[in-house]
N, C-alpha and C positions, 0 to 999 in steps of 0.2 A: 416511423420505426418505434415511436411511443404508442401509437394508435394500436399495435398489434398485440401489445404487454397486458397482462391480466393487471384488473385494478391494482391490486395490493402492492405490485413492481412498479406500477406507475405512481402510485402516492409515495414509495419510499424514495423514486427517482427526483420525483417534485421537492420532497422535502430535503433532500442533500442540496437542492439548487436553491431552496428557500432558505437555508441554514447557510449558504453560502453569500446569499445576498445579507442577509441580517449581519454577517461580518463586514461584508465590504461595507455597507451602510455604517456600520459603526465604526470604522477606519475612514469616514470622511467620502468613500467612493458611491457614486449614483447610480453607478454600470450594474449589469448583471449577468451571469453567466450563460453563455449561450452554447449548443451543441454543435460540433462539426459533423459533416456527412458520415466521419468514421466513429463519430458515436463520442469524442473526446471532448471534454469541457473546453469552451474558448473562452478565455479571462478578458475583462475589461483591460485597457491599454494601461501599463503599469502596474499590474497584477498577475500574480501566479498563484496556483493553489491545486488542491486534489478533493476529490469526492469519493466516499463509499458509502453503501448502503446494502443491506441485506435482511431479511425477515423481520420487518418491521423498525429497524434501527437505521439511522443516517448520521453521516458524520460531514464535516467540512473543515479545511484548513486553507488560509490564504497567506499570501506574504507580498509584500512589495517586490515588484522585479528588482529593482535595484538593490536588493538586500543579499543577492548572490544567492539565495536558496531556491531549490525548485522542490517544495514538497511532494512526499507521497503518503497517502494515509489509507488503511484497508481497517474493515471492522468485519470478522469473521465471528460465527455462531459455532460451539463447541460440538464434535459430533464425532467421539472417540473411535467408534467403529469405521467411519469415513477414514479418518486419520491414519488407521493401521492399515486399511486397504489398498489406499493410493499412495502411502510413504514413497515407494519406489519412484513414482511419476513426477515428483518433485524434490527429492533428494538424492543425494549418492551414498555410499555405505559410509563414508568416512564422515558425513555429518549425520548420518544416523547414531553412529558412534559417539560422537560429540553431545548429541542432544542427551541420548540416555544415561549419561555420564553428567549431566549439568545438574541435576537435583530436583529437575520440576517433574511431574508425571510425564512420561514419555510422549503421550498423544497430547497432551498440553504443550510440550515442546515443540512437537511436530507441526501445530497450527500455528504456533508464534512463527516458524520458520515459513511455513506457507505463506502467512500474511505478510510477513517481511518482505518477502519475494514480490509480492503483489503490489506491496507498498514502494518498493524500489523500481518497477517498471512503470507505476503510475509516475515518480518522480524523473525518471530517464525518458521516458518516451517523447514528451515534448520537445526536448534535445535531440534524440537520436533520431528520431521519426521512422524507426522500423520496429517491428515485433521482433522480440526476444524470448525464449523460453526459460523453465526455471533450471536449464542447467548452464546458464549465461552468469550465473552469481552461485556463490558457497557462502554457507556460514564459516567464520573463522572463530569467533567467540561469543559466547552470551554469558552475560554478568547478572544473576537473578536477583541479588542484593539492589544492585541499581537498575533493574529493570532495561537492561541495554543490551546491543548485540551489535557484532559488526558483519557485513558481509563485504565479500570482494568479487570482482569480475573474475571470470574464468576464460573469457574470450573478449576479442577486439569489438567494441560497438563502434566507436569514431575513433578518431586521432586523439580526441580530447579524453575519451574514455575507454581507457586501454585496460587489457588483461593486468591483473594486479590493483586495480582502482580500488579502494575501500571506500565504504558508507557504514556511518554510524545512524544504530536507529534505538528507538525506544519501544518499549511495549506496554501494555496495561490488562492485566488478568481481570475481568470484572463480569461478576456472575457467571453466565453462560457463553460468554463471548472474549474474544481476545481483539485489541485494537493496536495496530501498529504505524509507527510515523517515522518514514526516512526524510530528513533535509539535508 
């Protein structure tokens, strides 16, 4: 799978795994992150985490499995035109209204939500083991002062992850990118 990727994409992929390995080593774990046939990260025993990479940037987060966290992280580069053109693919009308009124530039708010939904997928997929779309969650609130947001499931994913289940996340706007974390 990685053999067919362009060199830049391979480098980002490897950089994210290198970052994860460094974090694991710093935490006293000599393991590394493998990749499953479906391309998801396979964490060493006792650990969980999340990886993201895009356009020359990579990020990793880890947590001990017994901490009760399933982190999801995402990094996205800012492209106002793409956000405007694709907003209806990953948001509802109510979400777009909330974002338009939140005090951030509309395209920035859209990117935060897109990234947060990606982070939520990464956090939940290892638990629910099924693909779900952007419509499976909606934004309930965004606090620009605290750089935080709340997402809520709009459908049943598993008996433990029911419609109405809420997840809190953080975001960081940095230069021309957004980083989100759900844990």
